N, C-alpha and C positions, 0 to 999 in steps of 0.2 A: 063597432060592428066587425065581425070576422068574415073573411071570405073562405068558403069551403069549396074544394074541388073534388069531384068524384074521380074514381080511377079511370073512367072512360075519357074525361076531358084532359086529365094529366097525360094519359097515353097519347091522345091526339095532339096535344101540345108538343110532346117529345117527338112524335113522328113528323110533325110540320117543321120543327127545328132541324131535324136530321135531313129531311128532304131539301130544305133551304141550303144547308151546309153542303150537301152533296151536289146540288145544282151549281153552287158557286165554284166548286172544284172543277166542274166541266164547262164552265162559262168561258169560252175563249172565242175570239173572232177568227173566222176562216177567211183566207184571202179569196178575192174574186177570181183570180187567175190560177190555173193549174201550175204546180211547181215544174221547173225546168228539169228535164231528164239529165242525169249526170253523163258526162262524156264517157265514151267507151274506154276501156283500159288499153294502155299501150302494149305493144308486143313484149317490151322489156319486163313489165309487171307480170304478164302471163307466163313468160319464161321463168321468172323467179319462182312463181308458185309451182310450176312443174318440177323445177330443180329441188325445191323443198319437199315435194311429195316423193320424188325418187329417193332422196336421202332418208326420209322417214321409212319408206318401204325397205330400203337396204338395211337400215338399222334394225328393223323388226326381223328381217330374214337372218341377219347375223346373230341375233340374240337367241335363236332356237338351236 
């Protein structure tokens, strides 16, 4: 005895398998508590970013 599938059932089988695979990709446990906010940056780090920005602007100004 041979089993025959119609196009509709084969397509449904494919969609079910794809949905199951996609569901497994997004199946992760969420923590019960909210994540702790990161500490604010120190003044030294902020100063470093400002210095880097000034150097970039100066380099662009000198290139023209």
